[in-house]
RODO-2510 file (C-alpha; in nm, 4 decimals, decimal comma):
residues 272
     n   res          X          Y          Z
     1     m    12,9173     6,6812    10,7163
     2     t    13,0230     6,8865    11,0202
     3     r    12,9548     7,2128    10,8358
     4     l    12,6109     7,0876    10,7243
     5     l    12,5225     6,9834    11,0802
     6     l    12,6312     7,3228    11,2135
     7     t    12,4138     7,4946    10,9533
     8     y    12,1079     7,2944    11,0619
     9     i    12,1753     7,3757    11,4281
    10     l    12,2041     7,7497    11,3532
    11     l    11,8849     7,7438    11,1464
    12     f    11,7021     7,5581    11,4245
    13     l    11,8106     7,8103    11,6878
    14     c    11,7214     8,1050    11,4641
    15     f    11,3768     7,9737    11,3740
    16     n    11,2976     7,8865    11,7361
    17     s    11,3929     8,2320    11,8583
    18     c    11,1970     8,3972    11,5780
    19     k    10,8812     8,1830    11,6164
    20     k    10,9340     8,0359    11,2707
    21     d    10,8364     7,6745    11,2092
    22     v    11,1406     7,5165    11,0423
    23     s    10,9353     7,2223    10,9124
    24     s    10,7135     7,4595    10,7138
    25     f    10,9967     7,5027    10,4623
    26     i    10,9624     7,1314    10,3859
    27     f    10,5924     7,0599    10,4273
    28     h    10,3983     7,3651    10,3107
    29     p    10,2567     7,3381     9,9553
    30     g    10,5283     7,3986     9,6965
    31     i    10,5179     7,6491     9,4133
    32     e    10,3551     7,4166     9,1577
    33     s    10,0818     7,3224     9,4036
    34     r    10,0145     7,6840     9,5077
    35     v     9,9988     7,8061     9,1483
    36     s     9,7582     7,5271     9,0508
    37     e     9,5349     7,6172     9,3419
    38     c     9,5432     7,9876     9,2578
    39     l     9,4561     7,9339     8,8939
    40     s     9,1570     7,7154     8,9769
    41     s     8,8141     7,8743     8,9415
    42     t     8,7449     7,8349     9,3140
    43     n     9,0048     8,0839     9,4322
    44     r     8,9315     8,4430     9,5264
    45     v     9,0876     8,7087     9,3013
    46     p     9,0626     9,0806     9,3897
    47     d     8,8283     9,2928     9,1813
    48     a     8,9625     9,5613     8,9506
    49     i     8,8862     9,9058     9,0916
    50     s     8,7314    10,1977     8,9071
    51     i     8,9814    10,4739     8,8289
    52     d     9,0409    10,7528     8,5820
    53     t     9,2109    10,5334     8,3241
    54     s     9,4303    10,8131     8,1870
    55     n     9,5378    10,9733     8,5154
    56     f     9,5935    10,7735     8,8327
    57     t     9,8515    10,7229     9,1066
    58     f     9,9486    10,4226     9,3158
    59     a    10,1990    10,3433     9,5894
    60     v    10,4089    10,0265     9,5957
    61     f    10,5744     9,9100     9,9173
    62     s    10,6888     9,5845    10,0709
    63     d    10,8140     9,3933    10,3739
    64     i    10,5847     9,5202    10,6494
    65     h    10,6812     9,2240    10,8709
    66     i    10,3914     9,2558    11,1158
    67     t    10,4788     9,1166    11,4602
    68     e    10,3141     9,1193    11,8028
    69     d    10,4359     9,4717    11,8744
    70     n    10,3016     9,5829    11,5320
    71     v    10,5691     9,8409    11,4596
    72     n    10,5539     9,9534    11,0957
    73     l    10,5615    10,2618    10,8759
    74     l    10,2107    10,2410    10,7298
    75     d    10,1047    10,5636    10,9021
    76     h    10,3146    10,7461    10,6439
    77     i    10,1127    10,5887    10,3640
    78     r     9,7857    10,6874    10,5319
    79     t     9,9059    11,0477    10,5449
    80     d    10,0355    11,0426    10,1883
    81     v     9,7113    10,9097    10,0365
    82     e     9,5615    11,2583    10,0358
    83     k     9,8922    11,4379     9,9796
    84     y     9,9690    11,2499     9,6569
    85     d     9,6106    11,1603     9,5636
    86     i     9,6886    10,7865     9,5760
    87     d     9,4184    10,5700     9,4177
    88     f     9,5405    10,2288     9,5367
    89     c     9,8363    10,0465     9,6924
    90     i    10,0407     9,7418     9,5998
    91     v    10,2254     9,5343     9,8615
    92     a    10,5090     9,3147     9,7333
    93     g    10,5090     9,0453    10,0016
    94     d    10,6254     8,9733    10,3568
    95     l    10,3161     9,1215    10,5128
    96     t    10,3912     8,9070    10,8189
    97     e    10,7096     8,8202    11,0041
    98     n    10,6295     8,4612    11,1052
    99     g    10,3129     8,3686    10,9132
   100     l    10,1051     8,3602    11,2340
   101     t     9,7283     8,4109    11,2470
   102     f     9,7590     8,7274    11,4566
   103     e     9,9993     8,8738    11,2027
   104     f     9,7663     8,8016    10,9104
   105     t     9,4735     8,9555    11,0963
   106     t     9,6700     9,2661    11,1910
   107     s     9,8243     9,3196    10,8475
   108     q     9,4828     9,2932    10,6822
   109     r     9,3355     9,5443    10,9267
   110     d     9,6263     9,7884    10,8933
   111     l     9,6102     9,7792    10,5141
   112     w     9,2347     9,8462    10,5145
   113     e     9,2917    10,1413    10,7469
   114     i     9,5069    10,3124    10,4816
   115     g     9,1733    10,4012    10,3227
   116     v     9,2248    10,2997     9,9581
   117     p     9,2033     9,9628     9,7805
   118     y     9,5126     9,7461     9,7835
   119     y     9,6570     9,4452     9,6007
   120     v     9,9091     9,2066     9,7528
   121     t    10,1472     8,9289     9,6612
   122     i    10,2993     8,6694     9,8921
   123     g    10,6514     8,6699    10,0417
   124     n    10,8712     8,4040    10,1957
   125     h    10,7974     8,5161    10,5536
   126     d    10,4252     8,4688    10,4855
   127     l    10,4887     8,0915    10,4617
   128     y    10,6808     8,0479    10,7865
   129     q    10,4196     7,8177    10,9434
   130     q    10,2747     7,4883    10,8189
   131     n     9,9267     7,6427    10,7925
   132     s    10,0437     7,9795    10,6577
   133     w     9,9322     7,9047    10,3022
   134     e     9,5783     7,8316    10,4203
   135     k     9,5856     8,1545    10,6208
   136     w     9,7043     8,3507    10,3182
   137     l     9,4156     8,2175    10,1093
   138     q     9,1724     8,2983    10,3902
   139     y     9,2847     8,6578    10,4386
   140     f     9,4155     8,7633    10,0965
   141     g     9,3050     8,5096     9,8370
   142     a     9,5069     8,4033     9,5334
   143     s     9,8792     8,4773     9,5184
   144     v     9,8893     8,4483     9,1377
   145     y     9,6540     8,6681     8,9367
   146     s     9,6259     8,9603     8,6954
   147     i     9,4226     9,2785     8,7171
   148     q     9,3208     9,4915     8,4204
   149     l     9,2681     9,8492     8,5355
   150     s     9,2068    10,0117     8,1992
   151     n     9,2075     9,9297     7,8300
   152     f     9,5825     9,9965     7,8225
   153     f     9,7145     9,8907     8,1649
   154     q     9,7348     9,5670     8,3623
   155     i     9,9200     9,4376     8,6686
   156     i    10,0352     9,0779     8,7016
   157     f    10,1089     8,9347     9,0460
   158     l    10,3424     8,6363     9,0853
   159     d    10,4062     8,3949     9,3711
   160     t    10,7829     8,3800     9,4341
   161     a    10,7616     8,3010     9,8064
   162     s    10,9731     7,9871     9,7570
   163     g    11,2394     8,1769     9,5619
   164     l    11,1166     8,0258     9,2346
   165     i    10,8696     8,1034     8,9578
   166     g    10,8207     7,7407     8,8550
   167     k    10,7149     7,5823     8,5263
   168     k    10,3393     7,6188     8,5604
   169     q    10,3541     7,9831     8,6667
   170     m    10,6042     8,0667     8,3901
   171     e    10,3740     7,9124     8,1309
   172     w    10,0789     8,1088     8,2680
   173     l    10,2826     8,4297     8,2724
   174     e    10,3981     8,3871     7,9129
   175     n    10,0426     8,3168     7,8052
   176     e     9,9217     8,6317     7,9827
   177     l    10,1825     8,8435     7,8073
   178     k    10,2072     8,6790     7,4674
   179     n     9,9178     8,8529     7,2948
   180     s     9,8775     9,1501     7,5255
   181     l     9,9043     9,5006     7,3849
   182     k     9,8536     9,6563     7,7272
   183     k    10,1174     9,8339     7,9318
   184     t    10,2063     9,5795     8,1974
   185     i    10,3661     9,5918     8,5404
   186     v    10,4699     9,2619     8,7004
   187     v    10,4927     9,2370     9,0811
   188     s    10,6580     8,9660     9,2889
   189     h    10,8353     8,9413     9,6230
   190     y    11,1745     8,8276     9,4969
   191     p    11,3533     9,0427     9,2375
   192     i    11,4580     8,8824     8,9106
   193     y    11,7493     9,1237     8,8806
   194     n    11,9314     9,3389     9,1329
   195     g    12,2543     9,4315     8,9584
   196     k    12,4507     9,1724     9,1529
   197     s    12,5577     8,8121     9,1146
   198     p    12,3062     8,5425     9,2206
   199     s    12,2302     8,5757     9,5904
   200     i    11,9575     8,5303     9,8498
   201     w    11,8198     8,8646     9,7367
   202     r    11,6840     8,7439     9,4044
   203     l    11,5326     8,4419     9,2294
   204     s    11,7588     8,1411     9,2431
   205     s    11,7440     8,0129     8,8869
   206     a    11,8952     8,2035     8,5941
   207     e    11,6609     8,0129     8,3617
   208     e    11,3676     8,1761     8,5384
   209     r    11,4781     8,5321     8,4857
   210     f    11,1921     8,7327     8,3445
   211     r    11,1571     8,7489     7,9662
   212     d    11,0870     9,0955     7,8346
   213     y    10,7500     9,1012     7,6567
   214     n    10,6995     9,4740     7,6245
   215     v    10,6711     9,4959     8,0032
   216     l    10,6943     9,8447     8,1497
   217     a    10,8293     9,7509     8,4935
   218     y    10,9083     9,4611     8,7235
   219     i    10,8557     9,5571     9,0888
   220     s    10,9637     9,3532     9,3895
   221     g    11,0585     9,3619     9,7571
   222     h    11,2523     9,1147     9,9739
   223     y    11,5695     9,3239     9,9822
   224     h    11,5224     9,5970    10,2449
   225     g    11,6466     9,8863    10,0396
   226     f    11,5471    10,0819     9,7306
   227     e    11,7015     9,9819     9,3966
   228     h    11,6277    10,0889     9,0380
   229     y    11,7727     9,9616     8,7112
   230     s    11,6605    10,0212     8,3551
   231     i    11,7354     9,7416     8,1096
   232     s    11,6126     9,7488     7,7489
   233     d    11,3554    10,0168     7,8364
   234     m    11,2205     9,8017     8,1196
   235     h    11,2319     9,9313     8,4785
   236     h    11,3420     9,7012     8,7598
   237     f    11,2429     9,8303     9,1045
   238     t    11,3103     9,6924     9,4500
   239     v    11,0926     9,9082     9,6700
   240     g    11,2439     9,8566    10,0153
   241     s    11,0957     9,7860    10,3573
   242     m    10,8109     9,9289    10,5657
   243     y    10,9510     9,7635    10,8794
   244     p    11,1526    10,0240    11,0749
   245     k    11,3654     9,7657    11,2583
   246     s    11,5233     9,6216    10,9443
   247     l    11,7138     9,7976    10,6665
   248     d    11,9742     9,6494    10,4310
   249     s    12,0735     9,9709    10,2542
   250     g    11,9737    10,3345    10,2055
   251     t    11,6645    10,4707    10,3771
   252     h    11,3105    10,3510    10,4293
   253     g    11,0591    10,4494    10,1646
   254     y    10,8249    10,3376     9,8909
   255     l    10,7687    10,3732     9,5191
   256     l    10,5103    10,6240     9,3960
   257     c    10,3905    10,5570     9,0404
   258     s    10,1478    10,7476     8,8218
   259     f    10,0063    10,7643     8,4748
   260     k     9,9489    11,1181     8,3532
   261     n     9,7649    11,1287     8,0236
   262     g     9,8839    10,7736     7,9727
   263     k    10,2536    10,8481     8,0417
   264     f    10,4263    10,6498     8,3163
   265     e    10,6121    10,8447     8,5873
   266     w    10,7725    10,7353     8,9151
   267     e    10,9593    10,8640     9,2187
   268     k    11,0994    10,7266     9,5415
   269     i    10,9319    10,8646     9,8524
   270     e    11,1772    10,8591    10,1422
   271     l    11,0484    10,8155    10,4972
   272     e    11,2130    10,9582    10,8062
***
């Protein structure tokens, strides 16, 4: 009991100092509720962009953690758009640090200023206020959706902001993949695998580990460091952090992916 009480006190002090609303972890809509809302016909889903379906390039990064001082590494992406001929970007969650309105507004503006279309998924920090879910829907729309970018390629975005996939989302995911002949990349905030024993850096339930349905890659963030594993011809990427004040391992950077004549290629772009 003493240890549990001490844990609550430490969490309270941490959340107060970091402007996080501790009650939001209890009272914001849970994963089943969020998924149901996203899959309803009333929710906004990003449009698929027009690209050369045989040759295109995209950047994947994560954990921007926008705060009041707005220190991030997105300027590097803006510069690299022309350098690498990037067609669009993917952001794997934690766009904000505390889920505050200012942070949502700023992250949306900064992403638009990169100059190419972008797709996002939600992270745990994006739900750190009681009204953060409503703000997410207002600024970014659905957190669960799929985008078909060509007749052979699709991207599926999952909501793992609570550290879970959940029954409803797993059923939807399996249905999306079951009869698909397309090359598929799945994106979420939490990794499903990181080469280590269960920890805070990946999804909490072993039963919810991703099932391999001819999926090309699973890409995630959350852990502030770059990781890559290849299991049964499936890539597992953790793309690292775009927040210069936080790094768990390695160097800052992002994942650059491309299809060249239909062949998938990737490289890590390190940032100084």
